[in-house]
Each structure stands twice: as C-alpha cells, then as structure tokens.
C-alpha positions as CSV (number, residue, x, y, z in Angstrom):
1,X,0.0,0.0,0.0
2,X,1.3,3.5,-1.0
3,X,-1.6,5.4,0.5
4,X,-4.4,5.0,3.1
5,X,-8.1,5.1,2.2
6,X,-10.9,2.9,1.0
7,X,-10.6,-0.7,-0.3
8,X,-9.5,0.6,-3.7
9,X,-6.1,1.5,-2.4
10,X,-5.3,-2.2,-2.1
11,X,-3.5,-2.9,-5.4
12,X,-1.4,-6.0,-6.3
13,X,2.2,-5.1,-7.0
14,X,5.5,-6.8,-7.7
15,X,8.2,-6.2,-5.1
16,X,11.7,-7.5,-4.5
17,X,12.1,-10.9,-2.9
18,X,12.3,-10.4,0.9
19,X,15.5,-11.4,2.7
20,X,15.8,-12.1,6.4
21,X,17.8,-9.9,8.8
22,X,19.2,-11.1,12.1
23,X,16.5,-12.9,14.1
24,X,14.1,-13.0,11.2
25,X,12.7,-15.7,8.9
26,X,11.2,-15.6,5.5
27,X,7.9,-17.6,5.2
28,X,6.2,-18.7,2.1
29,X,2.6,-17.7,2.8
30,X,0.0,-20.3,2.3
31,X,-3.0,-18.3,3.7
32,X,-3.6,-15.0,5.4
33,X,-6.5,-14.2,7.6
34,X,-8.7,-11.1,6.9
35,X,-9.5,-9.1,10.0
36,X,-10.9,-5.7,10.9
37,X,-7.4,-4.8,12.1
38,X,-6.3,-4.9,8.5
39,X,-9.1,-2.4,7.7
40,X,-8.0,-0.1,10.5
41,X,-4.4,-0.2,9.0
42,X,-5.8,0.5,5.5
43,X,-7.8,3.4,6.6
44,X,-5.0,4.9,8.6
45,X,-6.9,4.6,11.9
46,X,-4.0,2.6,13.2
47,X,-1.1,4.1,11.3
48,X,1.8,2.2,9.8
49,X,4.7,3.8,7.9
50,X,4.0,3.9,4.1
51,X,4.4,2.0,2.0
52,X,3.4,-1.3,3.7
53,X,2.0,-4.7,2.8
54,X,-1.3,-5.2,4.7
55,X,-2.4,-8.3,6.5
56,X,-1.4,-9.3,10.0
57,X,-2.3,-13.0,10.4
58,X,-0.8,-15.8,8.3
59,X,0.5,-19.3,8.0
60,X,3.0,-21.0,5.8
61,X,6.5,-22.6,5.5
62,X,9.8,-21.2,6.6
63,X,12.1,-21.0,3.5
64,X,15.0,-19.0,4.8
65,X,16.3,-17.8,8.2
66,X,18.6,-15.0,9.2
67,X,21.6,-14.9,11.5
68,X,20.9,-15.9,15.1
69,X,17.6,-17.7,14.5
70,X,17.1,-20.6,16.8
71,X,13.3,-20.6,17.3
72,X,12.5,-22.1,13.8
73,X,14.3,-23.8,10.9
74,X,13.8,-24.0,7.2
75,X,10.9,-26.3,6.4
76,X,9.0,-25.6,9.6
77,X,5.2,-25.0,9.3
78,X,4.4,-21.9,11.2
79,X,1.7,-19.3,11.9
80,X,1.8,-15.7,13.3
81,X,-0.3,-12.7,14.2
82,X,0.0,-9.0,14.6
83,X,2.9,-8.6,12.2
84,X,2.1,-6.7,9.0
85,X,2.9,-8.1,5.6
86,X,0.8,-11.3,5.2
87,X,-1.1,-10.3,2.0
88,X,1.9,-11.6,0.0
89,X,3.6,-14.7,-1.5
90,X,6.4,-14.4,1.1
91,X,6.7,-12.4,4.3
92,X,9.6,-11.6,6.7
93,X,8.7,-12.3,10.3
94,X,10.6,-11.9,13.6
95,X,11.3,-15.6,14.4
96,X,10.4,-15.2,18.0
97,X,6.8,-14.4,17.0
98,X,6.4,-17.5,14.9
99,X,4.1,-20.3,16.3
100,X,5.0,-23.9,15.2
101,X,2.0,-25.6,13.8
102,X,1.0,-29.1,15.0
103,X,0.8,-31.8,12.3
104,X,-3.0,-31.9,12.5
105,X,-3.5,-28.2,12.1
106,X,-3.5,-27.2,8.4
107,X,-2.4,-23.8,7.0
108,X,-5.9,-22.5,6.4
109,X,-7.1,-23.5,9.9
110,X,-4.1,-21.7,11.4
111,X,-4.6,-18.6,9.4
112,X,-8.3,-18.6,10.2
113,X,-8.1,-19.1,13.9
114,X,-4.9,-17.8,15.4
115,X,-5.7,-14.1,15.7
116,X,-9.4,-14.4,16.6
117,X,-8.9,-17.5,18.6
118,X,-6.2,-16.0,20.8
119,X,-8.3,-12.8,21.0
120,X,-11.3,-14.9,22.2
121,X,-8.9,-16.7,24.6
122,X,-7.7,-13.5,26.4
123,X,-11.2,-11.9,26.3
124,X,-12.9,-14.8,28.2
125,X,-9.9,-15.7,30.4
126,X,-8.3,-12.4,31.3
127,X,-10.2,-9.3,30.2
128,X,-13.3,-10.7,31.9
129,X,-13.0,-14.3,33.3
130,X,-16.3,-15.8,32.3
131,X,-17.9,-17.9,35.0
132,X,-20.5,-20.6,34.9
133,X,-23.9,-19.0,35.1
134,X,-22.9,-15.6,33.6
135,X,-25.2,-14.2,31.0
136,X,-23.1,-12.4,28.4
137,X,-24.0,-10.1,25.5
138,X,-22.0,-10.7,22.3
139,X,-22.4,-8.3,19.5
140,X,-22.1,-9.5,15.8
141,X,-22.5,-13.0,17.1
142,X,-22.4,-14.5,13.6
143,X,-19.1,-13.0,12.5
144,X,-15.8,-14.8,12.7
145,X,-15.0,-13.4,16.1
146,X,-18.6,-13.6,17.4
147,X,-18.9,-17.3,16.6
148,X,-15.7,-18.1,18.4
149,X,-16.7,-16.1,21.5
150,X,-20.1,-17.7,21.6
151,X,-18.6,-21.2,21.5
152,X,-16.1,-20.4,24.2
153,X,-18.5,-18.7,26.5
154,X,-21.0,-21.6,26.2
155,X,-18.1,-24.0,26.8
156,X,-17.3,-22.2,30.0
157,X,-20.9,-22.5,31.3
158,X,-22.0,-19.0,30.3
159,X,-25.3,-18.1,28.6
160,X,-25.0,-16.0,25.4
161,X,-27.4,-13.3,24.2
162,X,-26.2,-12.4,20.7
163,X,-27.0,-9.7,18.3
164,X,-27.1,-10.1,14.5
165,X,-28.4,-8.2,11.5
166,X,-30.5,-10.9,9.9
167,X,-32.5,-14.0,10.8
168,X,-30.2,-16.3,8.8
169,X,-27.2,-15.0,10.8
170,X,-29.2,-15.5,14.0
171,X,-29.5,-19.2,13.1
172,X,-25.7,-19.4,12.8
173,X,-25.3,-17.8,16.2
174,X,-27.8,-20.2,17.7
175,X,-26.0,-23.2,16.2
176,X,-22.8,-21.9,17.8
177,X,-24.5,-22.0,21.2
178,X,-26.3,-18.6,21.6
179,X,-29.3,-19.0,23.9
180,X,-31.0,-15.9,22.6
181,X,-30.4,-13.7,19.5
182,X,-31.7,-10.2,18.9
183,X,-32.0,-8.8,15.4
184,X,-30.5,-5.4,16.0
185,X,-32.5,-3.8,13.2
186,X,-35.8,-5.1,14.6
187,X,-35.7,-3.5,18.1
188,X,-36.0,0.2,19.1
189,X,-34.3,-0.2,22.4
190,X,-31.6,-2.9,22.3
191,X,-30.7,-2.6,26.0
192,X,-34.3,-3.0,27.1
193,X,-34.6,-6.1,25.0
194,X,-31.4,-7.5,26.6
195,X,-32.8,-6.9,30.0
196,X,-36.1,-8.5,29.1
197,X,-34.3,-11.6,28.0
198,X,-32.4,-11.7,31.3
199,X,-35.4,-11.5,33.6
200,X,-35.3,-7.7,33.8
201,X,-31.7,-7.6,35.0
202,X,-28.6,-6.1,33.6
203,X,-25.6,-8.3,32.6
204,X,-22.2,-8.8,34.2
205,X,-20.4,-8.3,30.9
206,X,-20.8,-7.2,27.3
207,X,-18.2,-8.2,24.6
208,X,-18.4,-5.4,22.0
209,X,-16.3,-5.5,18.8
210,X,-18.7,-3.2,16.9
211,X,-18.0,0.1,18.6
212,X,-19.8,3.3,17.7
213,X,-23.1,1.8,16.8
214,X,-23.5,-0.4,19.9
215,X,-21.5,1.4,22.6
216,X,-24.5,3.2,24.3
217,X,-26.6,0.1,24.3
218,X,-23.7,-1.9,25.6
219,X,-23.4,0.4,28.6
220,X,-27.1,0.4,29.2
221,X,-27.3,-3.4,29.2
222,X,-25.0,-3.8,32.2
223,X,-25.9,-4.4,35.8
224,X,-24.3,-2.4,38.7
225,X,-20.5,-3.0,38.6
226,X,-20.8,-4.6,35.2
227,X,-18.0,-4.7,32.7
228,X,-17.9,-3.5,29.1
229,X,-15.1,-5.2,27.1
230,X,-14.7,-3.0,24.0
231,X,-12.3,-5.0,21.8
232,X,-13.0,-3.5,18.3
233,X,-14.7,-0.8,16.3
234,X,-16.2,-2.4,13.2
235,X,-18.8,0.4,12.9
236,X,-16.3,3.2,13.7
237,X,-14.5,4.6,16.7
238,X,-16.5,5.5,19.9
239,X,-16.7,9.3,20.2
240,X,-15.2,10.8,23.3
241,X,-17.4,10.7,26.4
242,X,-17.4,11.8,30.0
243,X,-16.3,9.0,32.3
244,X,-18.9,10.1,34.8
245,X,-21.3,8.0,32.7
246,X,-19.6,4.9,34.1
247,X,-20.5,6.1,37.7
248,X,-24.0,7.1,36.8
249,X,-24.5,3.7,35.1
250,X,-23.7,1.9,38.4
251,X,-19.9,2.0,38.9
252,X,-19.3,0.3,35.5
253,X,-15.9,-0.6,34.2
254,X,-14.7,-0.2,30.6
255,X,-11.6,-1.9,29.2
256,X,-10.3,-1.4,25.7
257,X,-7.8,-4.3,25.4
258,X,-5.5,-5.3,22.5
259,X,-4.2,-8.8,21.7
260,X,-0.6,-7.6,21.6
261,X,-0.5,-6.9,25.3
262,X,-1.7,-10.4,26.0
263,X,0.9,-12.2,23.9
264,X,3.8,-9.9,24.8
265,X,6.3,-12.6,25.6
266,X,6.9,-15.8,23.6
267,X,5.8,-18.1,26.4
268,X,2.4,-16.4,26.6
269,X,2.1,-16.5,22.8
270,X,2.8,-20.2,22.7
271,X,0.6,-21.0,25.6
272,X,-2.5,-19.2,24.1
273,X,-1.8,-20.7,20.7
274,X,-1.5,-24.2,22.2
275,X,-4.9,-23.8,24.0
276,X,-6.5,-22.6,20.8
277,X,-5.2,-25.5,18.8
278,X,-6.4,-27.9,21.4
279,X,-9.9,-26.3,21.3
280,X,-9.9,-26.8,17.6
281,X,-8.7,-30.4,17.9
282,X,-11.3,-31.3,20.6
283,X,-14.1,-29.5,18.6
284,X,-14.6,-27.0,21.3
285,X,-14.0,-24.4,18.6
286,X,-15.4,-24.9,15.1
287,X,-13.5,-22.8,12.5
288,X,-15.6,-21.7,9.6
289,X,-13.9,-20.4,6.5
290,X,-16.5,-18.9,4.2
291,X,-14.4,-17.1,1.6
292,X,-11.1,-17.4,-0.1
293,X,-9.7,-14.4,-2.2
294,X,-6.7,-14.1,-4.5
295,X,-4.1,-11.4,-3.7
296,X,-5.7,-9.4,-6.5
297,X,-9.0,-9.6,-4.8
298,X,-8.0,-8.2,-1.4
299,X,-10.0,-5.1,-2.0
300,X,-13.1,-7.2,-2.5
301,X,-12.4,-9.1,0.7
302,X,-12.3,-5.8,2.6
303,X,-15.4,-4.5,0.9
304,X,-17.3,-7.7,1.8
305,X,-16.1,-7.6,5.4
306,X,-17.0,-4.0,6.0
307,X,-20.4,-4.3,4.4
308,X,-21.2,-7.2,6.7
309,X,-21.9,-9.4,3.8
310,X,-19.9,-12.2,5.4
311,X,-20.1,-14.7,8.2
312,X,-17.3,-16.8,9.6
313,X,-13.7,-16.2,8.4
314,X,-12.2,-14.8,5.2
315,X,-8.8,-15.7,3.8
316,X,-6.4,-14.2,1.2
317,X,-4.7,-17.2,-0.5
318,X,-1.7,-16.6,-2.7
319,X,-2.1,-19.9,-4.5
320,X,-4.6,-19.2,-7.2
321,X,-5.6,-22.8,-7.5
322,X,-7.0,-22.7,-3.9
323,X,-9.1,-19.6,-4.5
324,X,-12.7,-19.4,-5.5
325,X,-14.9,-21.2,-3.1
326,X,-17.2,-18.7,-1.3
327,X,-20.2,-19.7,0.6
328,X,-23.3,-17.6,0.1
329,X,-23.7,-15.2,2.9
330,X,-26.9,-15.5,4.9
331,X,-29.2,-12.5,4.5
C-alpha cells in the first residue's frame, strides 16, 4: 500500500524478494486471515509507515532464516499474528513471533483461527474471566469473532445473548450456542430487550467488537458494577465521552484491550496458541472459512467484510488454485 483510504487503495504489486535480517525468517505464505485490524491499517486509523503490505495474520512454511535464528528452521510449518505483511507470497517475520503448527493443524485453519482464537482466549480468560452462570451479550455473534466467542462462553458455562443483523445470521449464532439472538434492526431499544431476555436484570459483561453503533446500548445493558469489554470498532470509533457516565451507570468498568498486550512474551504467545489448537482439535471451537480471495481480490475481501456481507472467516490465499470457493452469505 502506498496510501491509506478505502478498499480501492489495495492494489497488487511486484516487489523484491524479501531477505531475512538477524533474528528473522522468510515464510512462504499459504494463507492470510482477513481481519478488521487490516481495515484499520488500510484506513490509517491505526497508522503504519507507508508503504506497507497489509495483513497481520498468516501461516506458511519457513524458506530462509537470518543470523541468530534458533526458534525455527527451514521447512517448519508456522503461523503468526499482529505482524504486517501477510497479503503476500512471502513475508519476513521476527522468528520469536512464529508459532510452530502441530501436524494436525493445516495452514488454512491456522490462518483462520490464530488471531481471533487468541483474542477470544484472552477476552474470556483475562479481560473478563467468564464464570458458569454468567449471561453475556456478544455483538455481531455470527461474525468470525462472534462465533468463536459464543462457542467459548458456552463451553465455560455461560449463557450468550447475541446480536445479528438478519434471521439467517441469527440461526448461525444459535448453532454456535447462543441461547437468545436479537435482530439489532428489529428493536427500538436494544438494552431494554437484553434486560427483558435476562429477567429484567442487567448483565455482568458485554463483549463489544462493533464500537460506535453499539456502545451506548452496551453500557445500558450492564448491571451495577458490570464490565464492558470493547475490543473492536467495526462500525467506527466510539466518540469521546465523560467518564462520569460509568459512575451514573452503576460503577461500571470499561476496558479497551488489545491482543498484543496479552501475547507480549513468547511463552504467553505459545501458551495461548496451544490452547486454541487444542480447542480446535477437541471440537470445542469450530473454524468456519466462508471465503477465499486471491491477492488481486484483497480489496473485494475488505469490501465484503466492511459491508457485513460475510459470516465466519475470510482468507487471502496466494495460491490461485486454492481460491474461488465462497459460501453464500446469509441475508
């Protein structure tokens, strides 16, 4: 990318073959996950020095290592997150941030689950430790992140109230374990509906990755001393607000966490990744890839994601032979 802006700034380009520096590895990319973080980088909301190659989640095979690399070797199958440069045939990655892939985890699964899976992991384990009996609101419950959160919360004994935009998406959320699903376009007062579905009571926690469009309703859905975990801004950034609102709402807490702070050292990165892979292996998490896009179609992937025309996970796949299957989006 040579400029920030809308999806149209994503243009395929030829660049020099990357070479690893000290502590780095070159990985032949098999698949790259598409995430709202990529959209934030493209828009300039989270700024990166121009020019840059977008994409922050990938999986592939190590083809070259630089001096001093001991974490991985040529031929290793690896995945990684939160390092720009994955919408490419090859990427240079700090070797300490590479996660070795178990033999039974394929490249597409790794690229589809690592970022969102580890995000879901820290959200339900650390940002707010979900307990059995908790009733939890999950916005955009049929999206890639929402489906994973719903599965994990249910696995931990929680009860999920989800929001979606269509009845078809509501069915997906219910299949993932949501006890109740609210069509956000069909209610005038979302918080009142949440409370109705919870016996008139507010909730201990809301997981909100939507942002501007849901923030007020999220706060209003909480009980006294409830917790709003705002982990994304799919609909745009939340405008500045007076923190006294948290006091008036019942001594509420607000956290705006980021995955990078929860995988800051290699041991924590590997621990969370191992848990996610085990959840996939045991079927506690079902990974649903609904769209594969060529590098030249990255702009379309972003357009589809931002327009909420998708469910599950989208991938950018450099291998043209693997591209093309896209499931029809529920509407």
